[in-house]
C-alpha positions in Angstrom: 0.0 0.0 0.0 2.8 2.4 0.8 4.3 1.9 -2.6 1.0 2.8 -4.2 0.7 6.1 -2.3 4.2 7.2 -3.1 3.1 8.6 -6.5 2.3 12.3 -6.6 -0.3 11.6 -9.3 -2.4 9.8 -6.7 -2.1 12.7 -4.4 -3.5 15.1 -7.0 -6.3 12.6 -7.9 -7.4 12.3 -4.3 -7.3 16.0 -3.8 -9.4 16.7 -6.9 -11.9 14.0 -6.0 -12.3 15.4 -2.5 -12.8 18.9 -3.8 -15.3 17.8 -6.4 -17.7 16.3 -3.8 -18.7 19.3 -1.6 -22.0 18.0 -0.4 -20.7 14.7 1.0 -20.5 14.5 4.8 -17.0 13.9 6.0 -17.7 12.4 9.4 -20.9 11.5 11.1 -21.6 13.0 14.5 -22.1 9.6 16.1 -18.4 8.7 15.5 -17.0 11.8 17.1 -16.5 12.7 20.8 -15.5 15.9 22.4 -15.5 17.2 26.0 -16.0 20.8 24.9 -19.7 21.7 24.5 -21.7 19.4 22.2 -18.6 18.3 20.3 -18.0 18.2 16.6 -21.7 17.4 16.0 -22.7 21.0 16.8 -20.0 22.4 14.6 -20.7 20.1 11.7 -24.4 20.7 11.7 -24.1 24.3 10.9 -21.2 24.0 8.5 -21.5 23.5 4.8 -20.0 20.6 2.9 -17.5 22.8 1.0 -15.2 23.5 4.0 -15.2 19.8 4.9 -14.2 18.8 1.4 -11.4 21.4 1.4 -10.3 20.1 4.8 -10.3 16.5 3.5 -8.3 17.6 0.4 -5.7 19.3 2.6 -5.4 16.2 4.8 -5.0 13.9 1.8 -2.4 16.2 0.4 -0.5 16.1 3.7 -0.7 12.3 3.9 0.2 11.5 0.3 3.1 14.0 0.3 4.5 12.4 3.4 4.2 9.0 2.0 6.0 10.1 -1.2 8.9 11.5 0.9 9.5 8.7 3.5 8.8 5.0 3.6 8.4 4.5 7.3 4.7 4.8 8.3 5.6 5.9 11.8 7.4 8.9 10.4 4.5 9.7 8.1 2.2 9.6 11.1 4.4 12.0 13.1 4.6 14.4 10.1 0.8 14.1 9.7 0.3 14.9 13.4 2.5 18.0 13.2 1.0 19.3 10.0 -2.5 18.9 11.4 -1.5 20.5 14.6 -0.4 23.6 12.7 -3.6 23.6 10.6 -5.9 23.6 13.6 -3.6 25.7 15.8 -3.6 23.2 18.6 -1.1 22.6 21.3 -0.7 18.9 20.2 -2.4 16.4 17.9 -1.7 12.7 18.6 -3.0 9.2 17.8 -4.4 7.6 21.0 -4.8 3.9 21.6 -6.3 3.4 25.0 -9.7 3.0 26.5 -9.7 6.1 28.6 -11.0 9.3 27.2 -10.1 12.8 28.4 -12.7 15.0 30.0 -10.8 18.2 29.9 -12.6 21.1 28.2 -9.7 21.9 25.9 -9.5 18.4 24.4 -11.3 17.3 21.2 -11.1 13.7 20.0 -12.5 11.7 17.1 -12.7 7.9 16.8 -10.8 6.6 13.8 -12.8 4.7 11.1 -11.7 1.3 9.9 -11.8 -2.3 11.1 -12.4 -2.8 14.8 -9.2 -2.6 17.0 -9.1 -3.2 20.7 -8.5 0.0 22.6 -10.6 2.5 20.5 -8.0 4.3 18.4 -8.7 7.9 18.0 -7.3 11.3 17.0 -6.9 13.6 19.9 -6.2 17.4 19.8 -5.2 19.5 22.9 -5.9 23.2 22.6 -4.9 26.3 24.6 -7.4 26.5 27.5 -7.6 30.3 27.2 -8.8 30.1 23.6 -12.1 28.5 22.5 -12.1 25.9 19.8 -13.7 27.2 16.6 -15.8 25.4 14.1 -13.0 25.5 11.5 -10.7 23.5 13.8 -13.4 21.0 14.5 -14.1 20.5 10.7 -10.4 20.1 10.1 -10.1 17.5 12.9 -13.1 15.7 11.6 -11.5 15.4 8.1 -8.2 14.5 9.7 -9.8 11.6 11.6 -11.0 10.1 8.3 -7.6 10.4 6.7 -5.9 9.2 9.9 -8.0 6.0 9.6 -6.3 5.3 6.3 -2.9 5.9 7.8 -3.8 3.6 10.7 -4.6 0.8 8.2 -1.2 1.4 6.5 0.6 1.0 9.8 -1.4 -2.1 10.7 -0.6 -3.6 7.3 3.1 -3.0 7.9 2.9 -4.5 11.4 3.8 -1.2 13.1 0.6 -0.5 15.0 0.6 -0.5 18.0 4.2 -1.5 18.5 5.3 2.0 19.6 2.3 2.7 21.9 3.0 2.0 25.5 -0.6 1.9 26.5 -1.3 -1.0 24.1 0.3 -3.5 26.5 -2.1 -5.2 28.8 0.2 -4.8 31.8 0.8 -1.1 31.2 4.6 -1.6 31.3 6.9 0.3 29.0 7.6 -1.7 25.8 11.3 -1.9 26.2 12.5 -4.9 24.3 14.4 -7.4 26.5 14.0 -9.8 29.4 17.4 -9.6 31.1 17.6 -8.5 34.7 19.2 -5.2 33.7 16.3 -4.1 31.5 13.7 -5.4 33.9 15.2 -3.1 36.6 15.0 -0.2 34.1 11.4 -1.0 33.3 10.5 -1.2 37.0 12.2 2.2 37.6 10.3 3.8 34.8 6.9 2.7 36.2 7.8 4.1 39.6 9.1 7.4 38.2 6.0 7.8 36.0 3.8 7.9 39.1 5.4 11.2 40.1 6.0 14.6 38.6 9.6 14.9 39.8 12.5 15.9 37.5 14.3 12.8 36.2 17.8 12.3 34.9 18.5 9.6 32.4 22.2 8.6 31.8 23.5 6.1 29.3 25.7 5.7 26.3 24.6 6.9 22.9 22.2 4.5 21.3 20.9 2.8 24.5 17.4 4.3 24.1 17.4 7.2 26.5 14.6 9.0 24.6 12.6 5.8 24.5 12.8 5.7 28.3 11.7 9.3 28.6 8.8 8.7 26.2 7.6 5.7 28.3 7.8 7.8 31.5 5.5 10.3 29.8 3.2 7.7 28.3 2.7 6.0 31.7 2.2 9.3 33.6 -0.9 11.4 34.2 0.5 13.8 31.6 0.3 11.3 28.8 -2.6 13.2 27.1 -0.5 16.4 26.9 2.5 17.0 24.6 5.9 15.3 24.8 8.4 17.8 23.5 11.9 16.5 22.8 14.8 19.0 22.4 18.3 18.1 21.4 20.4 20.6 23.3 23.5 19.9 21.3 21.8 21.0 18.1 20.7 24.4 19.3 22.9 27.4 18.5 23.6 29.2 21.7 22.5 32.6 20.3 19.1 31.0 19.6 18.8 29.1 22.8 16.5 31.5 24.6 14.2 31.9 21.6 14.0 28.1 21.1 13.3 27.2 24.8 11.4 30.3 26.0 9.9 31.8 22.9 10.1 35.2 21.3 7.6 38.1 21.1 6.3 39.4 17.9 8.3 42.2 16.2 11.2 41.8 18.5 13.4 42.4 15.4 12.7 43.2 11.8 10.9 40.3 10.1 10.7 38.2 13.3 7.3 36.6 14.1 6.4 35.8 17.6 6.2 32.2 18.7 6.1 30.0 21.7 9.2 28.2 23.1 9.6 24.6 23.9 8.6 25.1 27.6 5.2 26.6 26.5 4.7 23.8 23.9 5.2 21.3 26.7 2.6 23.0 29.0 0.9 20.3 31.1 3.1 17.7 29.4 6.7 16.6 29.4 9.8 18.5 28.2 12.7 16.2 27.3 16.1 17.8 27.1 18.6 15.5 25.4 22.3 15.8 25.7 22.0 18.5 28.4 25.7 18.0 29.1 26.6 19.9 25.9 25.0 23.2 27.1 27.4 26.1 27.5 27.8 27.6 31.0 25.7 30.6 30.0 22.9 28.3 28.7 23.1 26.3 31.9 22.4 29.4 33.9 19.4 30.3 31.8 18.0 26.8 32.1 18.5 26.8 35.9 16.4 29.9 36.3 13.6 28.5 34.2 13.6 25.2 36.1 13.7 26.9 39.5 10.8 29.3 38.8 8.8 27.1 36.3 8.2 30.4 34.5 9.7 31.6 31.2 10.1 35.1 29.8 10.0 35.3 26.0 12.8 37.2 24.2 11.6 40.8 23.9 8.9 40.2 26.5 8.3 42.1 29.8 6.6 39.4 32.0 7.1 35.8 33.1 4.7 33.1 31.9 4.0 30.3 34.3 4.3 26.8 32.8 3.2 23.4 34.2 5.9 21.2 32.7 7.6 18.1 33.8 11.4 18.1 33.0 13.3 15.0 31.9 16.9 15.4 30.9 19.4 12.9 29.4 23.1 12.8 28.9 25.5 10.3 27.4 28.2 11.5 29.9 28.2 11.4 33.7 27.0 14.8 34.9 28.7 14.0 38.3 32.0 13.6 36.6 31.5 16.8 34.6 30.7 18.6 37.9 34.0 17.4 39.3 35.8 18.7 36.2 34.2 22.1 36.5 32.3 21.7 33.2 28.8 21.6 34.6 27.1 23.8 37.2 26.7 22.1 40.6 23.4 23.9 41.4 21.9 22.8 38.0 23.1 19.3 38.6 21.3 19.2 42.0 18.1 20.5 40.3 18.2 17.9 37.6 19.4 14.9 39.6 16.1 14.3 41.4 15.6 10.8 40.2 18.3 9.1 38.1 17.8 6.2 35.7 20.9 4.4 34.3 20.3 2.8 31.0 22.7 -0.1 30.6 24.7 -0.5 27.4 23.9 -3.5 25.2 27.1 -5.3 26.0 26.0 -5.5 29.7 22.7 -7.2 28.7 23.8 -9.7 26.1 20.8 -11.9 26.9 18.7 -9.3 25.1 20.7 -9.2 21.8 18.9 -12.0 20.1 15.5 -10.9 21.3 16.2 -7.4 20.0 17.5 -8.8 16.7 14.3 -10.9 16.2 12.2 -7.9 17.1 13.8 -5.8 14.4 13.5 -8.7 11.9 9.8 -9.0 12.7 9.3 -5.3 12.0 10.6 -5.9 8.4 8.8 -9.2 7.9 6.4 -7.7 5.4 9.3 -6.6 3.2 11.5 -9.7 3.6 10.9 -12.5 6.2 14.2 -13.6 7.6 15.4 -15.9 10.4 18.7 -15.9 12.3 21.1 -18.6 11.5 23.1 -20.2 14.3 26.4 -18.7 13.1 24.9 -15.2 12.8 23.4 -15.5 16.3 26.8 -16.4 17.7 28.4 -13.5 16.0 25.8 -11.1 17.3 26.4 -12.4 20.8 30.1 -12.1 20.6 30.2 -8.5 19.4 30.5 -5.7 22.0 28.1 -3.2 20.3 29.8 0.1 20.9 26.8 1.8 19.2 24.4 -0.2 21.4 20.8 -0.8 20.2 20.9 1.8 17.5 23.9 0.0 15.9 22.1 -3.4 16.2 19.0 -1.9 14.4 21.2 -0.6 11.5 22.9 -4.0 11.2 19.6 -5.8 11.0 18.3 -3.3 8.4 21.5 -3.9 6.3 21.0 -7.6 6.5 17.3 -7.3 5.5 18.3 -5.3 2.4 21.2 -7.5 1.3 20.2 -11.1 2.4 19.8 -13.5 -0.5 17.9 -16.3 1.2 15.5 -17.0 4.0 18.2 -16.9 6.7 20.4 -14.1 8.0 23.9 -15.7 7.6 27.4 -14.6 8.5 27.9 -13.2 5.0 25.0 -10.8 5.5 26.7 -9.1 8.5 29.1 -6.2 8.1 32.9 -7.2 8.2 33.6 -5.0 11.2 31.1 -7.0 13.3 32.5 -10.4 12.5 36.0 -9.7 13.9 37.4 -12.9 15.2 35.1 -15.0 13.0 36.8 -14.0 9.8 40.3 -14.0 11.4 40.1 -17.2 13.4 37.1 -19.4 12.7 37.0 -19.2 8.9 40.7 -20.1 8.4 40.3 -22.9 11.0 37.2 -24.3 9.2 39.0 -24.1 5.8 42.0 -25.9 7.4 39.7 -28.7 8.8 41.1 -28.4 12.3 39.8 -31.1 14.7 38.4 -30.5 18.2 41.5 -31.9 19.7 43.6 -29.4 17.8 41.4 -26.6 19.1 41.6 -27.9 22.6 45.4 -28.2 22.5 45.9 -24.6 21.3 43.5 -23.2 23.9 45.1 -25.2 26.7 48.6 -23.8 25.7 47.1 -20.3 25.6 45.6 -20.6 29.1 48.8 -22.2 30.5 50.8 -19.2 29.1 48.5 -16.7 30.8 48.8 -18.7 34.1 52.6 -18.2 33.9 53.1 -21.9 33.1 51.5 -23.0 36.4 49.8 -26.2 35.3 47.7 -26.6 38.4 46.3 -23.1 38.1 45.7 -23.7 34.4 43.7 -26.9 35.3 41.5 -24.8 37.6 40.8 -22.3 34.9 40.1 -25.0 32.3 38.0 -27.2 34.7 40.0 -30.3 33.7 42.3 -32.8 35.5 46.1 -32.6 35.4 46.2 -35.8 33.3 43.8 -34.3 30.7 45.9 -31.2 30.5 49.1 -33.3 29.9 47.3 -35.1 27.0 46.4 -31.7 25.4 50.0 -30.5 25.8 51.5 -33.6 24.3 49.3 -33.2 21.2 50.9 -31.0 18.5 48.3 -29.5 16.1 51.1 -28.4 13.7 52.2 -32.0 13.2 48.6 -33.2 12.8 48.0 -30.4 10.2 51.1 -31.4 8.3 50.1 -35.0 8.3 46.6 -34.1 7.1 48.1 -31.9 4.4 50.4 -34.6 3.2 47.6 -37.1 3.0 45.5 -34.6 1.1 48.4 -33.9 -1.3 48.9 -37.6 -1.9 45.2 -38.1 -2.6 45.2 -35.1 -5.0 48.4 -36.3 -6.6 47.0 -39.8 -7.0 43.9 -38.5 -8.7 45.9 -36.3 -11.0 48.1 -39.1 -12.2 
């Protein structure tokens, strides 16, 4: 389906078709729900069909343009949500997949059409409480719900929905892949932290899934219906930091339009500050003031604006170490380090490597179904994964693209990952080394590391002294030469 919608001609056809049917109702009042007044039914009753058709055309244009630009349905959904949010001027627009429905006056939601799915999927928009929701916004959301139903079916057909939705799990736990003790402890910590509104600090190496942890804290908290705003602090130019985080007033400078900052966007929700350790000392001071007061002052403004925002920060470096080195403010560190969550690197939870690999393979099963071979599984377990889960995901994507059969084999893995396999195992297999030859070489290696202490080597190897002596008497080099001479004689005999 995604391949069909990638064509721009279909986008134009859908738009023209929607515009040519002005009298057709976009959504029936019985399939919509709103906690503000009588909901979309009242707005739709007095509106003409033409604005609805235009709204549908705009939504179809957004959807088909997104599908023509990217292949991943999740990314299309995020782009669709952002474009729709801008069209209706809402604080946030999100797909929801839980049985609970908000009863706040500034929330409007529509059930999505399509085949029945457990959990009542719907499109939910959160508006500024100080501004009433107009009929135009309701009509756009009604049209958006119809188009969102199509996008939902695309995600389901690709096996993506509801993999990324924390509330889709029956136990309510965060969907962090893995069953090792380390990840179970992280999951338990997430559920405990989500029950509070305290500031949380997430530390871990790059690629371990710190943003995923932050999102799950948000999804399991009471703020899950409000926006989750992620900010990469390392990507913000220092001169624009205040405008990005705190906003800027209209006409502060020539050609500058006023806009809200990330703190205001995350009002009643969660603000996730990634790579906070990369902030300059001046930026750290400005952030400290905002966190202390929970109020922001826009650039060019003359008054503070109160915000109700939960702060979650993440760093791939230890903030405590940076404080000791004088590279991070001590007072800001104490403000941020309310509750800390340590995300372990993948090499510290090797039991999850194969589970993660099979999960990534399952995500791409509609494109190419693959199964892990025994050799590839051993290679994945032996690798240290300096790039952590992100690197594993890229490796699986590469294998899915290049695999020539139904199994993911060693040849489908990148050379850098194989390491010892190509340097040791492959030559040994080609040389037809026996188990006795392997045992003899390994016994000599351990004996050398034990400073030629045979009794200590026996303890390391878990064998008796007599067995160690037998391994040491065996010379793999002589056996290899005898095997080679026999092979040469056989070859020579056949040649003659």
